[in-house]
Backbone bond lengths (Angstrom), bond angles and torsions (degrees), N, CA, C in turn:
res aa  C-N    CA-C-N  psi(-1)  N-CA   C-N-CA  omega(-1)  CA-C   N-CA-C  phi
1 M - - - 1.471 - - 1.501 105.51 -
2 P 1.329 114.62 143.04 1.493 119.14 -179.73 1.475 110.74 -67.81
3 E 1.313 115.15 155.38 1.445 122.59 177.01 1.534 108.07 -69.82
4 N 1.327 115.63 152.96 1.454 122.44 171.33 1.542 111.49 60.93
5 I 1.335 119.69 34.95 1.439 120.94 177.48 1.570 106.73 -99.45
6 T 1.365 112.86 138.09 1.443 120.09 173.78 1.517 107.10 -126.33
7 I 1.293 115.75 132.38 1.494 122.53 177.44 1.527 106.74 -119.57
8 R 1.310 115.09 129.44 1.495 118.73 176.16 1.496 109.48 -149.72
9 M 1.293 115.62 171.55 1.458 119.49 178.04 1.546 109.51 -66.46
10 A 1.277 116.77 141.04 1.477 122.40 178.94 1.536 111.32 -68.06
11 E 1.280 118.00 148.58 1.491 124.46 177.58 1.526 108.89 -122.56
12 P 1.322 117.18 156.72 1.469 115.87 175.67 1.511 116.54 -52.12
13 A 1.362 118.75 -32.37 1.430 119.74 177.55 1.517 115.09 -64.95
14 D 1.335 117.57 -14.75 1.479 123.25 178.51 1.539 113.34 -82.92
15 V 1.353 115.71 -11.69 1.434 121.12 -171.16 1.522 114.76 -57.41
16 P 1.310 121.42 -45.06 1.523 120.82 178.57 1.554 109.99 -59.30
17 A 1.275 119.50 -42.54 1.464 121.28 -177.86 1.542 110.63 -71.85
18 I 1.322 117.36 -40.50 1.446 120.46 176.37 1.564 111.43 -61.44
19 T 1.371 115.85 -43.84 1.430 119.31 177.21 1.511 112.37 -60.64
20 A 1.317 116.94 -42.55 1.448 121.23 178.01 1.557 111.37 -62.81
21 L 1.316 115.63 -41.03 1.460 119.29 179.35 1.522 110.40 -64.81
22 I 1.332 120.67 -45.26 1.443 121.29 178.19 1.450 111.38 -60.70
23 R 1.307 117.48 -47.67 1.536 121.28 177.34 1.510 110.16 -54.59
24 S 1.350 117.38 -38.41 1.477 119.58 -176.07 1.517 114.38 -69.10
25 V 1.342 116.51 -21.98 1.464 119.46 -178.44 1.514 112.05 -104.05
26 L 1.329 119.07 8.00 1.490 121.15 178.89 1.529 113.43 -52.62
27 P 1.333 121.05 -37.54 1.447 117.72 179.34 1.543 114.80 -60.77
28 F 1.309 117.35 -20.79 1.431 121.79 178.05 1.490 112.49 -82.43
29 L 1.347 118.54 -17.66 1.413 123.78 -170.79 1.574 114.99 -106.90
30 T 1.311 115.71 -32.24 1.450 119.28 -168.18 1.491 113.24 -95.78
31 E 1.283 115.32 156.97 1.497 123.96 173.73 1.544 105.22 -63.62
32 A 1.293 114.18 142.84 1.492 119.23 -178.74 1.529 111.67 -58.87
33 D 1.283 116.42 -34.21 1.461 119.49 -175.74 1.548 113.99 -97.31
34 D 1.372 118.51 -5.93 1.455 118.57 -173.35 1.514 111.22 -153.76
35 G 1.311 117.58 68.41 1.416 120.17 173.71 1.489 113.24 -94.99
36 V 1.337 118.64 -2.60 1.429 121.20 -172.91 1.510 112.57 -69.15
37 S 1.326 121.16 -37.60 1.444 123.44 -176.54 1.523 108.26 -59.80
38 F 1.289 118.39 -54.83 1.508 120.66 -178.60 1.480 112.00 -67.72
39 A 1.312 116.49 -41.12 1.507 118.81 -175.50 1.502 108.36 -59.01
40 G 1.325 117.35 -37.20 1.460 118.68 -178.66 1.512 115.18 -66.15
41 T 1.362 116.66 -19.22 1.448 119.67 176.95 1.525 115.75 -86.13
42 V 1.334 115.92 -10.47 1.458 119.94 -177.67 1.569 108.63 -86.03
43 T 1.341 111.86 79.43 1.448 120.09 179.38 1.521 107.78 -119.57
44 E 1.332 114.93 159.82 1.495 117.74 178.92 1.547 112.79 -60.04
45 E 1.372 116.02 -35.69 1.459 119.21 178.23 1.555 109.70 -62.19
46 N 1.312 117.97 -46.01 1.483 118.10 179.98 1.517 111.38 -69.21
47 V 1.275 119.78 -38.06 1.480 120.61 179.09 1.499 109.89 -67.74
48 L 1.325 119.46 -37.56 1.490 119.73 173.12 1.497 110.01 -58.14
49 G 1.360 119.46 -40.76 1.421 122.10 177.86 1.555 109.89 -59.94
50 F 1.368 117.92 -41.85 1.437 118.22 178.46 1.521 112.51 -64.43
51 V 1.339 115.99 -41.64 1.428 120.24 -177.84 1.552 113.12 -65.60
52 T 1.353 116.22 -32.96 1.450 121.25 -174.18 1.505 114.03 -103.20
53 E 1.357 116.69 -2.42 1.493 115.77 -174.03 1.527 110.50 -66.33
54 S 1.340 114.19 153.13 1.449 118.13 -174.70 1.540 113.82 -81.95
55 D 1.339 117.56 -20.63 1.462 117.89 176.76 1.503 116.22 -97.70
56 G 1.317 115.27 14.02 1.462 119.38 179.57 1.559 111.46 -130.38
57 R 1.306 114.36 158.76 1.482 123.25 177.14 1.536 104.50 -128.90
58 Y 1.348 115.36 114.06 1.429 121.61 -175.23 1.535 108.95 -110.90
59 Q 1.324 117.57 124.42 1.454 122.87 178.50 1.529 111.13 -119.41
60 V 1.294 114.80 155.02 1.476 122.17 178.60 1.497 108.98 -124.82
61 A 1.387 112.63 149.38 1.515 117.91 176.01 1.556 105.46 -120.94
62 F 1.297 111.97 135.07 1.474 119.35 176.12 1.520 109.41 -120.21
63 V 1.310 118.01 140.14 1.424 124.19 175.05 1.503 106.48 -119.18
64 D 1.329 117.06 117.22 1.457 120.78 -177.99 1.519 111.46 52.03
65 G 1.291 118.38 38.42 1.451 125.41 176.50 1.505 115.47 82.90
66 E 1.335 118.66 -0.35 1.502 122.23 179.45 1.533 110.38 -103.59
67 L 1.352 115.84 133.68 1.412 117.57 178.32 1.546 111.22 -62.88
68 A 1.298 115.83 122.04 1.461 120.93 -174.79 1.514 110.92 -107.85
69 G 1.358 117.40 -28.73 1.428 119.60 -177.04 1.537 114.05 -168.56
70 V 1.321 115.76 170.40 1.458 120.40 178.45 1.543 106.63 -143.38
71 V 1.319 114.28 153.28 1.485 119.68 175.96 1.545 106.71 -144.93
72 S 1.314 115.75 148.19 1.435 121.85 177.18 1.508 110.10 -145.52
73 V 1.301 116.66 137.96 1.442 122.91 173.53 1.513 105.45 -121.67
74 R 1.338 111.31 128.50 1.497 120.66 177.87 1.575 107.19 -101.96
75 D 1.327 111.58 151.91 1.483 119.51 177.32 1.519 113.52 47.85
76 N 1.302 115.92 25.78 1.444 123.31 178.12 1.559 113.73 60.03
77 S 1.362 117.23 15.06 1.435 118.61 -178.58 1.563 114.97 -150.08
78 H 1.292 119.26 -12.71 1.472 121.78 -178.28 1.503 110.58 -108.77
79 L 1.309 117.72 113.75 1.495 122.19 174.31 1.478 106.40 -69.05
80 F 1.357 117.06 101.68 1.449 122.84 -171.14 1.508 111.08 -87.82
81 H 1.306 118.31 -47.48 1.498 122.88 178.28 1.524 107.84 -130.00
82 L 1.314 115.30 137.89 1.439 122.68 164.78 1.488 105.78 -151.18
83 Y 1.343 113.95 97.96 1.449 122.41 -177.37 1.513 111.44 -120.77
84 V 1.298 117.59 135.16 1.476 123.78 178.26 1.499 107.55 -125.65
85 A 1.308 115.66 129.46 1.462 121.15 174.53 1.520 111.67 -51.75
86 E 1.285 118.68 136.79 1.482 120.53 -174.47 1.527 114.16 -52.35
87 R 1.326 114.28 -40.63 1.509 116.67 -177.10 1.536 110.36 -67.07
88 F 1.295 119.75 -11.45 1.476 122.16 178.63 1.578 112.40 -107.50
89 H 1.346 116.54 6.15 1.463 121.53 175.00 1.520 109.67 -57.73
90 R 1.321 115.76 143.63 1.459 124.43 172.37 1.570 110.91 64.31
91 R 1.291 115.69 32.68 1.466 120.53 175.09 1.505 114.30 -124.37
92 G 1.359 116.19 12.35 1.468 119.60 174.79 1.541 112.94 89.22
93 I 1.315 118.64 4.33 1.450 120.92 -177.13 1.557 109.86 -68.80
94 A 1.326 115.62 -45.27 1.483 118.31 -179.07 1.521 109.68 -62.21
95 R 1.341 118.32 -41.97 1.482 118.58 177.92 1.504 111.40 -63.04
96 A 1.296 118.30 -42.84 1.467 121.97 179.79 1.553 109.67 -62.06
97 L 1.255 117.01 -45.39 1.501 120.37 177.89 1.520 110.63 -62.20
98 W 1.333 117.26 -47.30 1.428 121.79 179.80 1.560 110.52 -58.68
99 Q 1.345 115.68 -43.75 1.468 117.25 -176.15 1.550 108.87 -67.43
100 A 1.344 117.52 -35.46 1.449 120.32 177.09 1.510 112.09 -65.08
101 A 1.352 114.88 -46.56 1.472 120.21 -179.14 1.526 110.02 -65.12
102 R 1.307 118.80 -45.28 1.419 122.01 179.48 1.512 113.83 -62.35
103 G 1.327 115.06 -41.71 1.507 121.34 177.79 1.522 108.75 -62.05
104 D 1.337 115.31 -44.30 1.458 120.91 -177.92 1.564 109.45 -61.25
105 A 1.335 114.77 -47.37 1.444 121.37 -177.20 1.581 110.41 -64.07
106 Q 1.271 115.15 -43.33 1.444 121.69 179.21 1.533 111.22 -64.10
107 A 1.321 117.29 -40.88 1.466 122.68 174.18 1.498 113.01 -61.79
108 R 1.320 115.63 -23.94 1.503 123.71 -179.80 1.504 109.23 -97.14
109 G 1.342 119.89 11.39 1.467 120.90 174.12 1.532 118.30 108.82
110 N 1.330 118.85 -8.37 1.441 117.51 -178.57 1.586 108.62 -70.83
111 P 1.328 116.01 129.46 1.424 121.43 -178.27 1.554 116.83 -78.15
112 G 1.316 115.84 -3.32 1.467 120.45 176.87 1.492 113.61 119.33
113 R 1.319 117.54 14.95 1.488 122.99 178.49 1.561 110.22 -105.89
114 F 1.297 115.29 118.97 1.473 121.59 -178.18 1.514 109.67 -134.34
115 T 1.347 113.26 144.29 1.508 120.74 170.34 1.497 109.34 -110.92
116 V 1.320 115.91 161.23 1.448 123.98 170.38 1.460 110.13 -157.52
117 K 1.322 116.59 150.26 1.467 123.54 171.71 1.605 102.94 -104.98
118 S 1.288 116.67 96.21 1.429 121.15 -177.09 1.447 112.44 -79.59
119 S 1.328 117.37 140.47 1.448 121.30 166.40 1.537 105.87 -62.98
120 P 1.348 118.70 148.39 1.442 118.12 173.66 1.532 113.98 -55.68
121 Y 1.293 117.49 -32.60 1.445 124.46 177.95 1.521 110.93 -59.49
122 A 1.318 117.89 -35.67 1.504 122.36 -170.31 1.525 112.41 -99.72
123 V 1.349 119.22 -0.91 1.500 119.27 -175.84 1.530 110.82 -53.13
124 G 1.340 118.10 -45.06 1.445 120.15 -178.85 1.563 111.98 -61.56
125 V 1.312 118.44 -34.68 1.429 120.32 175.89 1.486 111.62 -64.78
126 Y 1.344 116.50 -47.50 1.469 119.18 179.21 1.550 112.47 -65.67
127 E 1.321 117.87 -31.93 1.461 119.64 175.85 1.514 109.86 -66.37
128 R 1.305 119.04 -38.48 1.487 120.29 174.65 1.540 111.06 -63.49
129 F 1.319 117.13 -30.00 1.456 118.35 174.96 1.532 114.94 -77.37
130 G 1.353 116.84 -9.19 1.431 122.52 176.11 1.532 113.76 108.39
131 F 1.289 119.85 0.77 1.471 124.45 176.73 1.536 108.80 -70.13
132 K 1.333 115.22 153.64 1.442 121.95 173.88 1.531 108.65 -133.02
133 A 1.331 114.56 139.64 1.496 118.86 178.83 1.490 109.26 -61.69
134 T 1.328 116.31 139.73 1.460 122.44 178.35 1.521 111.12 -114.09
135 G 1.289 117.82 2.99 1.454 122.76 176.91 1.492 112.07 -173.18
136 P 1.310 116.83 176.13 1.464 120.09 178.94 1.530 116.27 -72.58
137 R 1.282 119.04 167.34 1.451 122.58 174.63 1.508 106.42 -58.35
138 A 1.352 112.83 143.59 1.470 120.27 -177.87 1.501 104.41 -142.09
139 G 1.383 114.03 177.99 1.442 118.82 177.08 1.512 109.16 -148.23
140 Q 1.295 113.83 154.00 1.517 121.20 -179.55 1.542 108.11 -159.63
141 G 1.309 115.05 127.61 1.443 116.76 175.01 1.535 115.69 60.12
142 G 1.314 116.85 26.38 1.440 120.83 -178.21 1.521 114.84 89.17
143 L 1.333 116.62 -5.43 1.478 121.86 177.13 1.502 107.90 -95.53
144 A 1.394 114.15 137.64 1.436 120.54 167.94 1.479 108.47 -98.73
145 Y 1.342 118.51 143.82 1.461 118.74 178.88 1.568 109.09 -159.07
146 V 1.299 111.94 162.37 1.473 122.39 174.97 1.539 105.41 -123.36
147 P 1.390 116.95 120.53 1.422 117.62 178.26 1.548 111.67 -71.11
148 M 1.361 116.36 135.62 1.441 120.46 -176.10 1.537 110.69 -139.97
149 L 1.318 115.07 158.90 1.439 123.17 -171.31 1.516 108.77 -138.54
150 L 1.314 118.60 138.40 1.456 125.43 170.54 1.487 106.98 -122.45
151 E 1.329 114.16 126.46 1.473 121.19 177.09 1.539 109.61 -124.79
152 A 1.321 112.83 134.74 1.448 118.24 178.45 1.575 111.04 -58.26
153 A 1.285 119.21 143.35 1.455 121.04 174.80 1.506 109.66 -60.38
154 A 1.299 115.43 137.58 1.495 122.27 177.34 1.475 113.49 -70.97
C-alpha cells in the first residue's frame, strides 16, 4: 500500500473531485466508438446521488491530500465503482480501496460473494483480487465490460 494513503467514507463535499476523477478515466471505460452515452451521465448531480444513496457505500482514497481513487459497493455485494486516477495506477490504490470496501461489506454481513462489471482494461486487476469472468465482454450505454464474480472459498 502506498505511503500517506487515507481512505474514508465519501462526503458531499468530495463530489466535484470525484466527478473530475471519473471523467479523467473515461478512456479506460468506454467503447472506442461510443463513449458519449456514459460520459453524459458523469455529472456532479449523478455522483452526488451515488455518494448519498441508501443502497451504496462510497469511499475515497487520498494520497498526500490528493484524491487518488474511489470505490463503491451497492446492495452490499456489487462492486459498482472502482476508479483510480491514472497517475496513481500500479501503486496499490485499487487494492487498498478494494480491501476497504470488501472489509466494510463483510462487516455489514456479506459472506464473501461480490459481482462487478469490469472494464476490459481492469480485468487483470480483478483477477488478481480473485474475481472470475462469468461471461463474455459486453457493452451497454457506451461502456464496455466483462461480468465477473468473486465467491469466498468454501
